[in-house]
C-alpha positions in Angstrom: 171.9 316.9 237.9 175.4 317.3 236.4 177.4 314.1 235.8 179.6 313.2 238.8 183.4 313.5 238.1 185.0 310.0 238.2 187.0 309.3 241.3 190.8 309.7 240.8 192.8 307.2 242.9 196.3 308.5 241.9 198.4 309.6 244.9 195.6 309.0 247.4 196.2 307.4 250.7 192.5 306.5 251.1 189.4 305.8 249.1 186.5 307.9 250.5 188.2 307.7 253.9 189.0 303.9 253.8 192.3 302.2 253.2 193.8 298.7 253.6 195.1 298.0 257.1 192.1 299.6 258.9 190.3 297.5 261.5 186.8 296.3 260.9 185.7 298.5 263.8 187.2 301.5 262.1 185.5 300.7 258.8 182.1 300.2 260.4 182.5 303.3 262.5 183.4 305.4 259.5 180.4 304.0 257.6 178.1 304.9 260.5 179.4 308.5 260.5 178.6 308.7 256.8 175.1 307.3 257.4 175.9 304.3 255.3 174.7 300.7 256.0 177.2 298.1 254.8 176.1 294.7 253.6 177.9 291.7 255.1 178.8 288.5 253.1 179.9 286.0 255.6 182.4 286.8 258.4 185.1 288.3 256.2 183.5 290.4 253.6 181.6 293.7 253.6 180.3 296.0 250.8 179.2 299.6 250.9 178.1 302.3 248.4 179.5 305.7 249.4 178.0 307.5 246.5 181.4 308.1 245.0 182.5 304.5 245.0 181.1 301.0 245.5 183.6 299.5 247.9 184.2 295.9 248.9 186.2 295.0 252.0 187.9 291.7 252.9 189.0 291.3 256.5 191.4 288.9 258.1 190.0 286.3 260.4 190.4 286.9 264.2 192.1 289.7 266.0 191.2 293.2 265.0 190.0 291.9 261.6 192.1 294.4 259.6 191.3 295.1 256.0 193.4 292.8 253.8 191.9 293.9 250.5 189.7 296.7 249.2 188.2 296.7 245.7 186.0 298.9 243.6 184.7 298.9 240.0 187.0 300.2 237.2 185.0 303.4 236.6 187.8 305.4 238.3 190.7 307.5 237.0 194.5 307.4 237.5 196.0 310.9 237.0 193.0 311.8 234.9 193.1 308.7 232.7 190.4 306.1 232.8 191.1 302.6 234.0 187.9 301.3 232.4 188.9 299.4 229.3 191.2 296.6 228.1 194.4 295.6 229.9 196.7 297.5 227.5 194.8 300.8 227.9 194.6 300.4 231.7 198.4 299.8 232.0 199.1 302.7 229.7 197.5 305.0 232.3 200.1 303.9 234.9 203.1 304.5 232.6 205.9 304.9 233.2 205.9 301.7 235.2 208.5 301.6 238.0 208.1 297.8 238.3 206.9 295.2 235.8 203.2 294.2 236.3 202.8 290.6 237.4 200.1 288.0 236.8 198.3 286.1 239.5 196.5 283.1 238.1 193.4 283.8 240.1 190.5 286.2 240.3 191.4 288.5 243.3 187.8 289.5 244.0 186.2 286.1 243.5 188.7 284.3 245.8 191.1 286.9 247.2 193.3 284.7 249.4 193.2 281.1 248.1 194.6 278.2 250.0 198.0 277.0 249.1 197.7 274.7 246.1 194.5 276.2 244.8 196.3 278.6 242.4 197.9 276.8 239.3 201.6 276.4 239.7 202.4 275.2 236.2 202.6 277.3 233.0 199.5 279.3 232.3 198.6 280.3 228.7 198.1 283.9 227.6 194.5 283.1 226.8 193.9 281.7 230.3 195.4 284.7 231.9 193.3 287.1 229.9 190.1 285.1 230.4 189.9 285.7 234.2 193.0 286.4 236.3 194.6 289.4 238.1 197.5 291.8 237.1 199.3 293.2 240.2 201.4 296.4 240.3 203.4 295.5 243.3 205.0 298.9 243.9 201.5 300.4 244.2 199.6 297.5 245.8 197.0 297.7 243.1 195.5 294.7 241.3 193.5 294.8 238.0 191.1 291.9 237.9 190.9 291.0 234.2 187.9 289.3 232.6 188.1 288.5 228.8 190.8 291.1 228.4 189.1 293.9 230.1 189.4 295.4 233.6 186.5 294.2 235.8 187.6 295.4 239.3 190.4 297.4 240.9 191.9 295.8 244.1 194.1 297.5 246.7 196.3 295.8 249.3 199.1 296.5 251.7 202.5 295.2 250.6 202.4 292.4 253.1 199.1 291.0 251.6 200.3 290.9 248.0 200.5 287.4 246.5 203.7 285.4 247.4 203.7 283.6 244.0 203.1 285.0 240.6 202.4 283.3 237.2 204.8 285.6 235.4 205.2 289.2 234.1 202.7 290.9 231.7 204.2 290.7 228.2 203.8 292.9 225.2 202.2 290.0 223.4 199.5 289.8 226.1 198.9 293.5 225.9 198.5 293.4 222.2 196.2 290.4 222.5 193.9 292.3 224.9 193.3 294.8 222.1 191.8 292.3 219.7 188.2 293.5 218.8 187.1 289.8 218.6 188.9 288.8 221.8 185.7 287.4 223.5 185.1 285.0 220.5 188.8 284.2 220.3 189.0 283.2 223.9 185.9 281.2 223.6 187.3 279.3 220.6 190.6 278.6 222.4 188.7 277.4 225.5 186.7 274.9 223.3 189.7 273.6 221.4 191.9 273.5 224.5 194.9 274.6 222.2 196.7 277.9 222.0 199.9 279.1 220.4 201.6 279.5 223.8 200.2 276.4 225.4 202.3 273.5 226.6 201.4 269.9 226.6 198.8 269.1 229.1 199.8 267.1 232.2 197.4 264.6 233.8 195.3 266.1 236.5 196.1 264.4 239.8 193.3 262.3 241.3 191.8 263.8 244.5 189.7 262.1 247.2 186.7 264.0 245.7 187.3 262.5 242.3 187.4 259.0 243.8 184.1 259.7 245.6 182.5 261.0 242.4 183.6 257.8 240.6 182.2 255.6 243.4 179.0 257.7 243.3 178.5 257.1 239.6 179.2 253.4 239.9 176.7 253.1 242.9 174.0 255.0 241.0 174.5 253.0 237.8 174.3 249.8 239.9 171.0 251.0 241.5 169.6 251.9 238.1 170.5 248.5 236.7 168.9 246.8 239.7 165.7 249.0 239.3 165.6 248.2 235.5 166.0 244.5 236.2 163.2 244.5 238.8 161.0 246.5 236.4 161.5 244.1 233.6 160.7 241.2 235.8 157.5 243.0 237.0 156.5 243.6 233.4 157.0 239.9 232.5 155.1 238.8 235.6 152.0 240.9 234.7 152.1 240.1 231.0 151.9 236.4 231.9 149.3 236.8 234.6 145.8 235.3 233.9 142.8 237.6 233.4 139.8 236.7 235.5 136.2 237.8 235.2 134.9 239.9 238.1 131.6 241.6 239.0 131.2 245.2 240.1 129.6 245.5 243.5 129.7 249.1 244.6 131.7 252.4 244.4 132.9 254.7 247.2 134.9 257.9 247.2 138.1 258.2 249.4 140.6 261.1 249.8 143.4 261.3 247.3 147.0 261.4 248.7 148.5 264.9 249.1 151.8 263.7 247.8 152.8 260.9 245.4 149.2 260.0 244.6 150.4 258.2 241.5 153.4 256.6 243.2 153.8 253.0 244.2 151.2 251.8 246.7 153.9 250.9 249.2 154.9 254.5 249.3 151.5 256.1 248.7 149.9 254.5 251.7 152.2 256.5 254.0 151.3 259.8 252.5 148.8 262.2 254.1 145.3 262.5 252.7 144.3 265.5 250.6 141.5 267.3 252.4 139.8 268.4 249.1 140.4 266.0 246.2 138.7 262.6 246.1 139.1 259.4 244.0 136.6 256.7 243.2 137.3 253.2 244.5 135.4 250.2 243.0 134.6 247.0 245.0 135.0 244.0 242.7 134.0 240.4 243.5 135.8 237.6 241.6 136.9 233.9 242.0 140.6 233.2 242.2 142.1 230.4 240.0 141.2 227.8 242.8 137.6 228.8 242.6 137.4 230.6 246.0 135.3 233.9 246.1 137.4 237.0 246.7 136.9 240.8 246.7 139.3 243.6 245.8 139.1 247.4 245.8 140.4 249.0 242.6 140.5 252.7 241.6 139.0 254.0 238.3 142.4 254.3 236.6 142.7 250.5 236.9 140.1 250.1 234.1 140.0 251.2 230.5 136.3 251.9 231.0 135.2 251.9 234.7 131.9 249.9 235.4 128.8 252.0 236.1 126.1 249.7 237.3 126.3 247.0 240.1 126.5 243.6 238.5 128.5 244.9 235.5 131.2 242.4 234.3 134.8 243.5 234.5 138.2 241.9 234.0 140.9 241.7 236.7 144.5 240.5 236.4 145.6 238.1 239.1 149.2 237.3 240.4 149.4 234.5 243.0 151.3 235.2 246.2 150.9 235.8 249.9 148.9 237.9 249.7 147.9 237.7 246.0 148.0 240.9 243.9 145.1 241.9 241.8 145.0 244.9 239.3 142.7 246.2 236.6 143.9 245.6 233.0 145.1 249.2 232.6 147.2 249.3 235.7 148.5 245.7 235.0 149.9 246.9 231.6 151.7 249.8 233.3 152.7 248.1 236.5 156.4 248.2 235.9 156.3 251.8 234.9 154.2 252.9 237.9 156.1 250.9 240.5 159.7 251.5 239.4 160.0 254.8 237.6 159.7 256.8 240.9 162.6 254.8 242.2 164.7 255.7 239.2 163.8 259.3 239.7 164.8 259.0 243.4 168.3 257.7 242.3 168.6 260.9 240.1 167.8 263.1 243.1 170.2 261.1 245.3 173.0 261.6 242.7 172.5 265.4 242.5 172.4 265.8 246.3 175.5 263.5 246.8 177.5 265.3 244.1 176.7 268.7 245.7 177.8 267.2 249.1 181.0 265.9 247.7 181.8 269.2 246.1 181.2 271.1 249.3 183.0 268.5 251.6 186.6 269.8 251.1 185.6 273.4 252.0 183.5 272.1 255.0 186.5 270.1 256.2 188.8 273.1 255.9 186.4 275.3 257.9 186.0 272.6 260.5 189.8 272.2 260.8 190.3 276.0 261.2 187.6 276.0 263.9 189.1 273.1 265.8 192.9 273.6 265.4 194.2 276.5 267.5 195.8 279.2 265.5 199.6 279.5 265.8 200.9 282.6 267.6 204.1 282.5 265.6 204.0 284.9 262.7 206.1 284.2 259.7 206.7 287.7 258.1 207.5 286.0 254.8 204.2 284.2 254.7 201.3 286.8 254.9 198.8 284.2 253.8 199.3 282.4 257.2 198.3 285.5 259.2 
């Protein structure tokens, strides 16, 4: 099969029959006519492969859900010239430029329409812009999504949906920088050092509610770990000082292992369901407590360095007075603190990961909830397309 000629987007008013401003119903109807099944990503994004182009559609919320942005990969042409390459080469294809290309300090296909305040408002370095931002050609409604100096996606919008705030014009220095053969390594080194020739002194990052919650989470988890460590140390001291008593092996029986946390603390393990297949050996031991009264205890094989074999065999048990008293074999007494409290330390780690994820997702969840609860204004500000 001969190679397919790249799609030329110059002077076209549609891409494979699609253009910004169409309604979602029109887009889906056209795809159905072409026998193409689109893939939805949430309520506002749809992708489809027409054979000529891989297209991405972003729709407005509510109403007719018109297309606010389309995008495709850079393997297209402009008047016969490829847009697949570094920033300088791509802009050369559009020359002569009727209007200066402008930077948006944002990835237009990762987060096409960010909330107010999410895009940096302060000075942005050349390196940061070339790392992962978007160059817009306002007169054509086209955006070049730049990743490490090269064009990653081509975006298309109506004029009313173009960004209302830009980070500045594309400069000759930035175009020359995009041609560096070692640009990827250069940007990586600048990112690590946090210093560039065009950078300005860093300003303190303002504290947000999420940052306060993260700080509180760290302090809470540290306090819990300190408490667990203290209890574990006390447990270790308690069993190290406990007397060893002589016991006598009476009999052995097999009982089901626990399906989950079979090696966890007994206070947790007793609530776990039994494993229908695996069994463990339990040893009935008779002994006399420090007051001389006869007692019996049931211990598992792991409690002993060498489990008894014959009834009447002598074994040692370690005794801690209490109500009720606690009795362990010498092996488990040595590791009591580890067995009892390590699972709790691990649980703190799991709690920290889950809580951190929840804190990170909370602002987005609150915004979505607010949008669902607060009725949308019917007053349209023509100068603020992001509010539509």
